[in-house]
N, C-alpha and C positions, 0 to 999 in steps of 0.2 A: 530725288530717286525718281527715273519716269515709271508711269501706269502699264501694267501688265494686264492684258485678258486673261486669266486663270483658267485651265480647261477645266468643264464640272465635273465633281467626286464621284460622277455617276456616271449612264447612259442616257440618253435626251430622252428614252420611254421608260425610263425607270420609275417614273414616281405616278406614272399612268393606273389608274383613272383620275386621282385626283388632280396631276399637272399634267395637261397631254406634251406629246411630242412637240407638237408646233409649238406652245404656248413657248417653251424651253427654248425651242430653236430660235424664234422673234425674238425672246426676252433676252437670252447668253450672249445670241452673236450679233443681234443687231442693236441693243436699248444699253446692253453692258458694253459692248464692243464702242460703242457713242458717246458714254461717259470718259472711257480710256482714252480714247484720239482726240477730244474736244479740251480733256482736261491736258493732256501732256503740252497739246496746239498752247495752252493759257499757262501753264507753268512756264515753259520757255522765257527765260531773261527777264523773271519774275521776282522777289523777294525770297519767295517760297522754294525754288528751285535747289534742290540736295537737301530739302526737309524730309522725313518722317512722313506719311499718308498721316498720321494722327496729327503731329505737327502743322500739316497745311490745312487739315480740315478746321480746326481747331484755331489758327493764326488768319486765316482769308475769312471765316464767317462775320460777315457784317462789315468785311472791308472789300472783298473780292469778290464780286456776287457770283460771274461766271467763271470762277475757278471753283469758288465754293459748292455749285451747283452740281459740278461736275466730279470732283475730289470728293464731296460728299456720297455719295449717289453711287462712284467705286469702292470705297469704305463699304459703303453699307450691302451691298451685291457680293462685294470678298464674302463676306459672311453668309448673307442672307444664301448662296448657295450648300452652304456648311449644314446651316439651318436646317436643313429637310435631308431625308433620307428615304430609302426604299421601304417598305413596310415601317415608317416612324411612327411617332406618337407610343402609346401603350407607357409602362411605367418608369418615373420618373428617379433618377440617380437619386439616394436616401441622403444624403447631405442638404443636395438641392430639395427635393421632396419636403424636409423638415423645417429648410428657411423659405418656404413658399408657403407652408399653414401658418408657420409664425405670425410673416408679415401681412400673409393675404386672405388668412384666415381657413383656407381649405385648398385643395388642387381645383376642385369643382367652382368657385368662386374667384379662381384666377385665371380660368377658363375662361369664365362667364363675362371678366372686366375687361380680358384681354381682346375679346371677339366682337366686344359692345367698343372698345376704343378703337380697334377697324372700322367697325360698321360708320361711326358716328365722324370719324377725321374726314372734315366735307374735300370735298375733290382730292388731290393728289397726296399721296405724303403714306407713312407707318405707324406701325402698333408696334410698342414695344414692351417687354421686362426689361428692367433698367436695375440699377445696384445705385443708389445715393444713401452716404453718410453709412453705409455697411448693411442698410435695409433694402429690400428688393420691394419695387412699385409696377405698378401698370401707368404708362403713359405712351403721348401718340405725339404727334410731329408733320408739318407739312411738308412739302415736296421732298426734298434730299436731307432735310435735320437730321439729327441723331440727340439722341440723350448724352453725346457726348461733347455738343456744344450746352448743352446745361447744365454743368458739372456733373451729370452721372455717367454707368459705366453700361452698355449696352449689352447684356446678354442673350436675349432673343427680338429678333425683329421680323415682321410680318411685312412685304411691299403690298401699298392697297392702291400703287396707280393701275389704273384700268388695264394697262397690258400685261399686269403680272398676272391676269383672270379673266379678261374680257373675252377671249375664244373660247373660255372651257363654259364660263359661269354668265357670260353676258352680264346684264346689270347686277346679280346675284349676288354681291359682295357678304352678305352674311351665309351661303352657304359655302363662299372660298373661306372665309372664314374659320368655320365648323371645319372646315375637311384640312382644313394646313393645322390646327391648333391639336384633332384627333388622331389624323393619319399621317402628317406629313413632316412633322419636328422633330428633330436628331437633337435627344436631350442628353444624349453624352454631349455633342456638345456644348450646351447650354453650360452643364452641368461645368466642361474645364474652362465657360471662359468665366464663371462663375467661382472657380476656384482660385482664380488671376485676381479679384475683384472684393473679394469678400475681405 
């Protein structure tokens, strides 16, 4: 299958003031488009041609760095756009909230640990909520890696590459992480992903 850039599920200015129209235009139209374009070029003639995106991500990890980097980022961003919504944050659906409290202590502890994962990820990467062996955990990863290649299933990810926040927050990654978890997260989408892997 070839990679395609999806349309955003909301208007470019829908996430303001927490994520600007300019950030979304650059991040979606330039950065994500580059992963799609480069990924398709690297996919042609490779052993992964015709496979699903998840198969490409898992199969190319540690074997084909160029393809993995672009396929991994394409996978991450396909979900990233849906992990956010206008007027996000707020209440977490019941079953997911129960699981977060069970596995991470409390919703507040989860948020603290998630922010810390993003803040302490050196350089480019992601902060995650992921499910491994039926349990939710907070993870972080470098560059385009995700929990998928570490035996887990991502249910929420925050992009901490500078292009995702520098226009709006400059070097204040902690402020970006706090705005993301408190005001942007689409918990319904997180709950939907959790229901498929728990």
